[in-house]
N, C-alpha and C positions, 0 to 999 in steps of 0.2 A: 830106107837104106840103113843098114846096121853098122856099117863101117864108113869112116870118112872117105871121100873120093880121092883119086889120084895118089893113093898110098900115104896120105897125110896122117900124122899121129892124132890120137884122140884129144890130147892136151897140147896146147900151144901157147906161147907167150909172144905176142907181137910187140916190137919195140921200134922206136924211131922218133925223129923230130915231130913235134905236134904241128902237123901241117895237113894240107889236103891229101897228099899221097898216103900218109898214115891212116887218115880217116877212111879213105877208099879201100885200103887193105883190110881194115876191120869190117867195113861194109861188105866187101867181097866174101869174107869168111862167114858173115851172117847169112848172106845169100846162099852159100853152099849148104848151110844147115847148122853151123856152129852156134853156140850160145855163149853170151858173156859170162865170165866167172869172176865175181867180185868187182870191186871198183878199180878204175885205172890208177896207176901210180905215176907221179910226175916228179921230175927233178930238173935242175938247171945245170948245164955243163959249162957255163961261162959264156956261151954263145947263143944257145937255143934251149927251149924247153923240150925235154925228152920225156916221152910217155911210154908206158908199158900197159898192155891189157891182156889178161889171161882169157883164153877161150876154151871151151870144152865141146866135144861132140856129145850130143845127148844120148843117154843110156836108153836101151829099148824098153 
């Protein structure tokens, strides 16, 4: 597949609290064929750890 499914963009940044739901979102993207791009970024918003992970659709 040369383009991401469901009209999704080639580059995405997933963000959210560092919890099971976020991990499942990243896992789902990997299952679709996306690849991780770089290391995750973490911050603390005063209540929870917030994580961001860039993902890329692989080039042909």
